C-alpha positions in Angstrom: -0.2 -0.6 -0.2 1.4 3.2 -0.9 2.1 5.4 2.7 0.2 9.0 2.5 4.0 10.9 2.4 4.1 9.0 -1.0 1.2 9.6 -2.5 1.3 13.2 -1.1 5.0 13.4 -2.9 3.7 12.1 -6.0 1.0 15.1 -6.1 3.0 17.5 -5.2 5.4 16.9 -8.0 6.4 19.7 -10.6 3.9 22.0 -8.3 4.2 25.3 -8.1 5.4 27.0 -4.8 2.8 25.7 -2.0 0.7 27.9 0.4 1.5 28.1 4.3 -0.6 25.1 6.2 -3.8 25.9 7.6 -6.0 24.1 10.1 -9.8 23.9 10.2 -11.7 22.5 13.0 -15.3 20.6 12.5 -17.0 17.6 14.0 -15.1 14.4 13.4 -18.9 12.4 12.3 -16.6 9.0 11.2 -13.7 8.4 11.9 -10.3 7.3 10.6 -7.2 9.5 8.6 -6.5 10.2 4.5 -4.5 12.4 3.3 -4.3 13.2 -0.7 -5.4 15.7 -3.1 -9.0 18.0 -2.8 -11.2 17.4 -5.1 -14.0 21.0 -4.8 -17.4 20.3 -5.9 -19.6 22.9 -7.0 -22.6 23.8 -5.0 -25.5 22.3 -6.8 -24.1 20.4 -9.3 -23.5 16.7 -9.8 -19.9 15.9 -9.7 -18.8 14.1 -13.1 -15.3 13.2 -13.4 -12.5 14.8 -15.7 -11.0 12.8 -18.9 -9.0 13.8 -21.7 -10.8 13.3 -25.4 -8.5 13.0 -28.4 -7.9 15.6 -30.9 -10.1 13.7 -33.2 -13.5 13.3 -31.0 -13.2 17.3 -30.2 -16.2 17.7 -32.5 -18.1 14.8 -31.8 -18.0 15.8 -28.3 -19.0 19.6 -28.9 -21.4 18.0 -30.6 -22.7 16.2 -27.4 -22.8 19.4 -25.2 -24.6 21.1 -27.8 -27.2 18.2 -27.8 -27.9 18.5 -24.5 -28.0 22.4 -24.6 -30.8 21.6 -27.2 -32.2 19.2 -24.6 -32.1 21.6 -21.8 -34.2 24.4 -23.5 -36.8 21.9 -24.7 -37.4 21.4 -21.2 -37.3 24.6 -19.9 -40.1 25.1 -22.4 -42.3 22.4 -21.1 -41.8 24.1 -18.1 -42.9 27.4 -19.6 -45.9 25.5 -20.6 -46.9 24.3 -16.8 -46.8 27.4 -16.0 -49.0 28.4 -17.5 -51.8 26.7 -15.7 -50.3 27.9 -12.2 -51.9 31.0 -10.5 -50.6 34.3 -12.3 -48.3 35.6 -9.1 -46.8 32.6 -9.4 -46.5 32.5 -13.3 -45.4 35.5 -13.7 -42.5 34.6 -11.3 -42.2 31.5 -12.7 -41.9 33.0 -16.3 -39.5 35.1 -15.0 -36.8 32.8 -13.8 -37.3 30.3 -16.5 -36.6 33.1 -18.9 -33.2 33.7 -17.6 -32.3 30.2 -17.8 -33.1 30.5 -21.7 -30.7 33.1 -22.0 -28.5 31.3 -20.3 -28.4 28.2 -23.0 -28.2 30.6 -25.6 -25.0 31.8 -26.6 -24.4 32.7 -23.6 -20.3 33.3 -21.6 -21.4 29.4 -19.8 -22.3 27.9 -23.5 -19.4 29.4 -25.2 -16.9 29.3 -22.4 -17.7 25.8 -22.3 -17.2 25.6 -25.8 -13.7 26.9 -25.5 -12.7 24.1 -23.4 -13.4 21.3 -25.0 -11.8 22.3 -28.0 -8.7 24.2 -26.3 -8.2 21.7 -23.6 -9.6 18.8 -24.7 -11.4 17.9 -21.9 -15.3 15.8 -21.6 -18.1 18.6 -21.6 -19.1 17.7 -17.9 -15.8 19.0 -16.6 -15.9 22.3 -19.4 -19.0 22.8 -17.6 -17.7 22.7 -13.8 -14.6 24.3 -15.0 -16.2 27.2 -16.8 -19.3 27.8 -13.9 -16.1 28.1 -11.2 -14.8 30.8 -13.2 -18.1 33.1 -14.1 -18.3 32.2 -10.0 -15.3 34.1 -9.2 -15.9 37.2 -11.8 -19.9 36.9 -10.1 -18.1 36.6 -6.2 -15.9 40.3 -7.2 -19.1 42.3 -8.1 -20.0 45.0 -5.9 -23.5 45.3 -6.7 -26.0 42.3 -4.9 -28.3 42.0 -7.6 -25.8 40.9 -10.5 -23.7 39.3 -8.1 -26.2 37.2 -7.2 -27.5 36.3 -10.8 -24.7 33.7 -10.2 -27.7 31.0 -8.9 -29.2 31.1 -12.7 -25.6 30.1 -13.9 -25.4 27.5 -11.6 -28.7 26.4 -12.4 -28.1 26.3 -15.9 -25.0 24.1 -15.3 -26.6 21.9 -13.7 -29.4 21.2 -15.9 -26.5 20.1 -18.5 -24.6 18.1 -16.7 -27.7 16.0 -15.3 -28.4 16.0 -19.2 -25.0 14.7 -20.2 -24.7 12.3 -17.9 -27.8 10.3 -18.8 -25.0 8.0 -20.4 -24.5 6.6 -16.8 -21.7 8.2 -15.5 -20.6 7.6 -12.4 -20.1 10.3 -10.0 -16.1 10.6 -8.7 -15.3 7.7 -10.8 -12.7 10.0 -12.5 -10.8 11.3 -9.2 -7.0 10.1 -9.0 -7.5 7.1 -5.7 -7.3 8.7 -2.4 -8.9 11.9 -3.3 -10.7 14.0 -0.3 -13.9 15.1 -1.7 -14.4 18.8 -0.5 -18.1 20.7 -0.5 -20.1 22.8 1.2 -22.7 20.2 1.7 -22.7 16.8 1.3 -25.6 14.8 1.4 -26.4 10.8 1.8 -27.0 10.7 -2.0 -23.3 11.8 -2.9 -22.2 10.0 -0.2 -24.0 6.9 -1.6 -22.0 7.4 -5.0 -18.5 8.0 -2.8 -16.2 4.2 -3.9 -13.7 4.1 -0.9 -11.6 3.0 -3.7 -11.0 6.1 -5.1 -12.4 8.4 -2.3 -10.1 8.2 1.0 -13.0 10.9 2.6 -14.2 14.2 2.9 -15.0 17.4 4.2 -18.0 19.7 4.4 -19.0 22.8 5.8 -22.6 21.8 6.7 -24.2 19.2 8.4 -23.9 16.7 12.2 -22.4 14.3 13.8 -25.4 12.0 13.4 -27.0 12.9 10.0 -27.2 10.9 7.6 -24.3 11.9 5.6 -22.4 10.9 8.6 -24.4 7.7 9.1 -23.5 6.8 5.7 -20.0 7.8 6.0 -19.3 5.3 9.0 -21.4 2.4 6.9 -18.4 3.4 3.7 -15.7 3.2 6.5 -14.8 7.1 4.9 -13.0 9.5 7.2 -15.4 12.9 7.3 -15.0 15.7 8.7 -18.6 18.2 8.2 -19.7 21.3 9.9 -16.1 23.4 9.5 -16.2 26.5 9.5 -14.9 28.6 6.9 -14.0 26.1 4.6 -15.7 27.8 1.9 -13.3 28.7 -0.6 -10.4 27.7 1.4 -9.7 24.9 -0.6 -8.8 24.5 -3.9 -9.1 21.3 -5.7 -5.3 19.7 -6.7 -4.7 21.2 -2.9 -3.0 18.3 0.0 -5.7 18.0 2.2 -5.8 15.9 5.5 -9.1 14.8 7.4 -9.1 13.3 10.5 -12.2 11.9 11.5 -11.5 11.1 14.4 -10.6 14.0 16.2 -12.4 16.5 14.0 -9.7 18.4 12.2 -9.0 19.2 8.6 -5.2 20.6 7.4 -4.8 21.9 4.1 -1.4 22.3 2.6 0.2 20.1 5.6 3.8 20.0 6.2 5.6 16.9 6.1 5.7 16.8 9.8 2.2 16.5 9.6 1.8 13.8 7.7 4.1 12.2 8.7 2.4 12.6 12.3 -1.1 12.0 11.4 0.8 8.9 9.0 1.6 7.1 12.7 -2.2 7.6 14.1 -3.5 6.5 11.2 -1.0 2.9 11.1 -1.7 2.9 14.9 -5.5 3.1 13.8 -4.6 -0.4 11.7 -2.9 -1.8 14.1 -6.4 -1.8 16.3 -8.8 -3.1 13.6 -6.5 -5.9 12.8 -6.3 -6.8 16.6 -10.1 -6.6 16.7 -10.6 -8.6 13.6 -9.3 -11.5 15.4 -12.8 -11.8 17.4 -14.8 -12.3 14.1 -15.8 -15.8 14.8 -16.1 -15.1 19.3 -19.6 -15.3 20.1 -21.0 -12.3 22.1 -21.8 -13.4 25.4 -20.9 -11.3 28.9 -18.5 -12.5 31.3 -21.8 -14.0 33.3 -23.5 -15.8 30.3 -25.7 -13.3 28.6 -25.8 -14.1 24.8 -26.2 -11.0 22.4 -26.8 -10.6 18.9 -24.9 -8.6 16.9 -26.0 -7.5 13.4 -25.6 -4.8 10.6 -27.0 -1.4 9.4 -26.0 -1.2 5.8 -27.0 1.6 3.2 -25.6 0.1 0.0 -24.6 -3.5 -1.4 -21.5 -3.0 -1.9 -21.0 -2.5 2.5 -22.4 -6.3 2.4 -19.0 -7.5 2.1 -18.1 -5.2 5.2 -20.8 -6.8 7.2 -19.5 -10.0 6.3 -16.1 -9.3 7.4 -16.8 -7.9 10.9 -19.2 -10.9 11.9 -22.5 -9.9 11.1 -25.0 -12.3 12.3 -27.5 -11.0 10.1 -28.6 -7.1 8.5 -30.1 -6.2 11.5 -31.3 -2.7 9.3 -31.0 -2.4 5.5 -32.2 1.1 4.3 -33.4 0.7 1.1 -33.2 4.0 -0.3 -30.0 3.2 -1.9 -32.8 2.2 -4.6 -34.6 5.7 -4.9 -31.3 7.8 -5.5 -29.3 9.0 -8.2 -31.8 8.6 -10.8 -34.8 10.3 -12.2 -37.6 7.2 -11.8 -38.2 4.9 -8.7 -36.7 1.6 -9.2 -39.2 -1.0 -10.5 -40.3 -4.2 -8.2 -37.6 -6.3 -10.8 -34.6 -4.0 -10.2 -35.9 -4.3 -6.5 -35.9 -7.6 -6.2 -32.7 -8.4 -8.2 -30.8 -5.8 -5.4 -32.2 -7.8 -2.7 -31.9 -11.0 -3.5 -28.3 -10.6 -3.9 -27.9 -9.6 -0.7 -29.4 -12.1 0.7 -28.0 -14.5 -1.0 -24.7 -12.5 0.4 -25.8 -13.7 4.2 -26.7 -16.9 3.3 -29.2 -17.4 5.6 -28.9 -14.9 8.0 -31.7 -13.0 8.6 -31.8 -9.5 6.4 -34.5 -7.1 7.7 -35.6 -4.6 4.9 -36.7 -0.6 6.0 -39.2 -0.1 3.5 -38.9 3.4 2.2 -37.8 5.9 4.7 -37.3 9.0 2.1 -37.9 12.9 4.1 -36.0 15.0 6.6 -32.1 14.6 5.3 -33.0 11.5 2.7 -33.9 13.7 -0.6 -34.4 11.3 -3.8 -35.4 13.5 -6.9 -37.0 9.6 -8.4 -39.7 10.3 -6.5 -40.2 14.5 -7.2 -43.7 13.9 -8.2 -45.0 12.1 -5.1 -42.7 14.7 -2.5 -43.3 18.6 -2.5 -41.0 21.0 -0.9 -41.7 20.8 2.8 -41.5 23.6 5.5 -40.4 20.8 8.2 -38.8 18.0 6.1 -38.7 15.9 9.2 -42.1 16.3 10.3 -43.8 16.0 6.5 -44.7 13.8 4.3 -41.9 11.1 4.8 -41.6 7.4 5.5 -44.7 5.7 6.3 -46.3 8.1 5.6 -44.8 8.7 1.7 -46.0 5.1 1.3 -49.7 5.1 2.0 -50.0 7.6 0.0 -48.0 6.2 -2.9 -49.7 2.7 -2.7 -48.1 1.5 -5.6 -44.8 2.4 -4.3 -45.3 0.8 -1.5 -46.7 -2.6 -2.4 -43.7 -3.0 -5.6 -41.4 -2.8 -2.4 -43.5 -5.1 -0.4 -42.8 -7.9 -3.5 -40.0 -6.8 -3.6 -38.7 -8.2 -0.1 -41.0 -11.4 -0.6 -39.9 -12.2 -3.7 -36.7 -12.3 -2.2 -37.3 -13.9 0.9 -37.5 -16.7 -1.1 -33.7 -17.3 -1.7 -33.2 -16.2 2.4 -34.8 -15.0 6.2 -36.3 -11.8 5.4 -38.6 -9.1 8.2 -40.3 -6.4 6.6 -39.6 -3.5 8.4 -41.6 0.2 8.9 -40.1 3.8 10.0 -41.8 6.1 11.9 -44.8 4.7 13.0 -47.0 6.6 15.1 -50.4 4.6 15.1 -52.2 1.1 14.9 -54.0 2.6 12.2 -50.3 2.6 9.9 -49.2 -0.6 10.9 -52.7 -2.2 9.9 -52.9 -0.7 6.5 -49.2 -1.6 6.1 -50.2 -4.6 6.7 -53.4 -5.2 4.5 -50.6 -4.0 1.9 -48.3 -7.3 2.5 -51.7 -8.9 2.7 -52.5 -7.9 -0.7 -49.5 -8.2 -2.7 -48.9 -12.1 -1.1 -52.3 -13.0 -2.7 -51.6 -11.3 -5.9 -48.0 -13.0 -6.2 -49.7 -16.5 -4.6 -52.6 -16.4 -8.2 -49.5 -15.6 -10.3 -47.1 -19.1 -8.4 -43.9 -16.0 -7.8 -42.3 -17.6 -5.1 -42.5 -15.9 -1.8 -41.3 -16.3 1.9 -45.6 -16.1 2.8 -45.7 -14.8 6.2 -42.4 -12.6 7.3 -42.4 -11.3 10.5 -43.8 -7.4 10.1 -42.0 -4.9 12.2 -41.9 -1.6 12.9 -39.5 2.1 13.6 -39.9 2.8 17.3 -38.4 6.8 16.2 -40.6 9.1 17.9 -42.3 10.2 21.1 -45.3 9.2 20.4 -44.7 5.6 19.8 -42.1 4.8 22.7 -45.5 6.2 24.8 -47.8 3.7 22.4 -45.9 0.8 22.5 -47.6 -1.1 24.6 -50.5 -0.7 21.6 -48.3 -0.9 18.8 -46.8 -4.2 19.9 -50.3 -5.7 19.8 -50.3 -4.7 16.1 -46.6 -5.8 15.0 -44.1 -9.2 15.3 -41.4 -7.5 16.4 -40.0 -3.7 17.4 -36.3 -1.6 16.5 -35.6 1.2 18.3 -34.5 4.1 15.7 -32.6 5.9 18.5 -31.4 8.4 15.9 -34.6 10.1 15.1 -36.1 9.2 18.6 -33.2 11.7 20.0 -34.0 14.2 17.5 -38.1 14.2 17.6 -38.0 14.5 21.7 -35.1 17.2 22.3 -36.7 19.0 18.7 -32.6 19.1 17.5 -32.1 18.6 13.8 -29.5 16.4 13.8 -28.0 17.5 10.7 -27.9 21.1 12.0 -24.3 22.1 12.3 -25.5 24.8 14.8 -27.8 22.5 17.0 -26.1 19.4 16.5 -23.9 19.8 19.7 -27.5 19.9 21.3 -28.2 16.6 20.3 -27.8 14.1 23.7 -28.6 10.5 23.3 -28.4 10.8 27.1 -31.0 12.9 28.2 -32.9 11.3 30.5 -36.3 11.6 27.9 -34.3 9.7 25.7 -33.4 7.0 28.0 -36.8 6.8 29.5 -38.4 6.3 26.6 -35.8 3.5 25.3 -36.8 1.9 28.7 -40.3 1.9 28.3 -40.7 1.1 24.0 -38.0 -1.9 25.6 -40.2 -3.1 28.4 -43.2 -3.1 26.6 -42.1 -5.2 23.8 -40.6 -7.5 27.4 -44.3 -7.9 28.2 -45.8 -8.4 24.8 -43.1 -11.5 24.4 -41.8 -9.0 21.6 -38.5 -10.1 19.5 -36.7 -5.8 20.3 -33.3 -4.9 18.6 -31.8 -1.2 18.8 -30.0 -0.3 15.2 -29.6 3.2 16.3 -26.0 5.2 16.5 -26.1 4.2 20.2 -25.5 1.0 19.3 -22.6 0.9 17.5 -20.6 3.1 20.2 -19.0 0.6 23.4 -19.5 4.2 25.3 -23.2 2.9 25.6 -23.0 -0.9 25.5 -23.1 -1.3 29.1 -26.5 1.0 29.0 -28.2 -1.0 26.1 -27.4 -4.6 27.4 -28.3 -3.1 30.9 -32.3 -2.6 29.8 -32.1 -5.5 28.7 -31.3 -4.8 24.7 -30.0 -8.2 23.7 -30.1 -7.6 20.0 -27.8 -4.8 18.4 -27.3 -3.5 15.1 -24.6 -0.6 13.9 -22.3 0.0 10.8 -20.0 -2.8 10.6 -16.6 -0.7 11.4 -18.7 -0.8 14.9 -19.4 -3.9 15.6 -15.7 -5.6 16.8 -15.0 -2.5 19.3 -18.7 -3.5 20.6 -18.4 -7.1 20.8 -14.7 -6.8 22.5 -17.2 -4.2 24.9 -19.6 -7.4 25.4 -16.6 -10.0 26.5 -15.9 -7.7 29.5 -19.3 -6.9 30.2 -21.2 -8.1 33.8 -24.9 -8.1 32.4 -26.4 -8.3 35.8 -24.2 -5.3 37.3 -25.3 -3.5 33.6 -28.5 -3.7 34.9 -27.7 -2.2 38.3 -26.1 0.4 36.4 -29.1 1.3 34.1 -31.3 1.3 37.1 -28.7 4.0 38.2 -29.1 6.0 35.1 -32.7 5.9 34.8 -32.9 7.6 38.4 -31.2 10.9 37.2 -32.0 13.8 35.9 -29.3 15.5 34.3 -27.7 14.3 31.3 -24.3 15.5 32.3 -24.6 13.7 35.2 -25.9 10.7 33.3 -22.9 10.9 31.0 -20.0 10.6 33.7 -21.7 7.7 35.2 -21.7 5.6 32.0 -18.1 7.1 31.5 -17.2 6.2 35.5 -18.8 2.6 34.7 -16.4 1.9 31.7 -13.7 2.6 33.5 -14.6 0.7 36.8 -15.4 -2.3 34.7 
């Protein structure tokens, strides 16, 4: 493996004198350390590869770009026609915006500049659009007239449309960046993260985002070092700069000195040694000192994480987030597409159970393939998301259920429904399951006839109604990420308030205990699949609450197993009771850390 120092030396070969080393601080949201060349993503654009084209291919590339311009103009004309059906006040504003976008696509500096870059620099059209946009943005930023400076948004919108139309050929975002690249952006969405290949992307940093947002969760699942909420990041990094991401301590170093790189590499090697030691626990059962057996499963976001779960020794997939099927595409996936993707995961687990959560788009998880079903919401976290969207769009729900049932013919599956808040909702979902079973049975399609149907307990309402909900489902899964967010009214993806997000708040712990006790009384299986499960700091507390099934991102499983092997479950139960007697999160945190040190 090439060392960080060697990679940096190679990247710096022949470059102009370096700028001074600069340090930035953010939230370390995914552990790990990476050093490499920066790839700065312009806000609002799909990221694309950059590659050279041969001289005899220039005319064809320009023709391809012009086709994208023609298609973009046609799309805007279509929007103009639709605008006429809107109220006049709204239509007037929309006409004005669309006229501006048409202007950007008709012989403008954007279009002329892109064609010149294709011809002179001999780069692909998508890359030429981004480079030209970056140059125009710099020029606009220097304007003293605020109105004119603000027109850059029109250029960005037109550029984004061009890139989307150019990439219909199926380019994979970030596929053209050099191995070890560090992605830098103002904001990185879960959909962006889903397109990152750890074989090429070494890590990422962004100005926006929090430690418990979905982007952070995906970074941890992929094992990508990441820092979010980096103050002062905008404009501080140029593509090609060498940067170091420290996802452990939450640091970003731009143009690091060789001594800094050497220090970071020593820490990275130490982290890798520890990972190798933990890997030896792969075949060891998670049993506490006094014999309490704990099932450890993995949460996965993407099919390529299946290998990570297997390497970690997962006893099943406790949470398969199905949103990956809907992201970065123009149309929702068909039943057959979903079946093929789920079947591969079920086959890969070789008889271990796979729990598939139905679609949970909304809040910080957006999929533009569902644009016709979701309109902008003032507060997406409280709007049309998860089961609410599924029940509003029965065809989408039934296609997903059918795919899960068909995948169940290849191994054990469970259906998990997010954001349930009432018995009525789960009854409607069960009716959809029954209807789909009847349809597939009549068609003689091999299926799993009666997969367990579970619900996510992730709102205070669901936790407090757990006794009633237990009578309508087959198992509980505690989603402590959203449960904490909704209980404390904290947007976990907002860097301005992310520091207030505290899963040790007394109210959160009492809701977890309330739901766990309700499941025990109803003799329902219950697991916890939130981020709490993957933090060894909280393992004793969760075992003390009676939880014996935990699901987490693959990189965390060995550490949690190591912690369980050293615990006494009865002592953990006494510890949990003590925590529930407290009224302050600070006091609870001290008791949690004190127990960890003493056990």
